[in-house]
C-alpha positions in Angstrom: 155.8 173.3 69.6 155.1 177.1 69.4 157.6 178.0 72.0 160.2 175.7 70.6 159.9 177.0 67.0 159.9 180.6 68.0 163.0 180.1 70.2 164.7 178.2 67.3 163.9 181.1 64.9 165.2 183.6 67.5 168.4 181.7 67.8 169.0 181.8 64.1 168.0 178.3 63.1 166.3 177.7 59.7 162.7 176.6 59.7 163.7 173.9 57.2 166.0 172.2 59.7 165.2 168.6 60.4 164.7 167.3 63.9 164.8 163.7 65.0 161.5 162.6 66.6 159.7 159.5 67.7 156.2 158.6 66.6 153.5 156.9 68.7 155.2 153.5 68.3 158.5 155.0 69.4 160.0 154.6 65.9 162.5 157.4 65.1 162.1 159.6 62.0 163.3 163.0 60.9 160.8 165.8 60.3 160.7 169.5 59.7 158.8 170.5 62.8 159.1 174.3 62.5 158.4 174.3 58.8 155.1 172.7 59.4 154.3 175.1 62.3 155.1 178.3 60.4 153.4 177.1 57.2 150.2 176.4 59.2 150.4 179.9 60.7 150.8 181.4 57.2 147.9 179.5 55.8 145.6 180.5 58.7 146.6 184.2 58.2 145.8 184.0 54.5 142.5 182.3 55.1 141.5 184.9 57.8 142.4 187.8 55.6 140.5 186.3 52.6 137.4 186.0 54.7 137.7 189.6 55.9 138.1 190.9 52.4 135.1 188.8 51.2 132.9 190.2 54.0 133.9 193.8 53.3 133.3 193.4 49.5 129.9 191.6 50.2 128.8 194.5 52.5 129.8 197.1 49.8 127.8 195.3 47.1 124.9 194.8 49.4 124.9 198.5 50.4 124.9 199.7 46.8 122.2 197.2 45.8 119.9 198.5 48.6 120.6 202.1 47.7 119.8 201.3 44.0 116.6 199.5 44.9 115.4 202.4 47.1 116.1 204.9 44.3 114.5 202.6 41.7 111.3 202.0 43.8 111.2 205.7 44.8 110.0 205.3 48.4 111.1 207.7 51.1 113.5 206.3 53.6 112.9 208.7 56.4 111.0 207.6 59.5 108.1 209.4 61.1 
């Protein structure tokens, strides 16, 4: 489906275009193949970026918390 939808987009077809398909019981129906494909790609990109941002923010908060605790306790951090 990936090659088909990318080729259809390159040829100028809309991703909302309906295509006639057959299901597992060989019953015909119309569906938006490429719309489903491109919306799945978009959703996975959004989820991936959200996880990345969350990890970065968590690391920043953790770093400042550790620095604050070291300053609060007053222990030296240098090794011998």
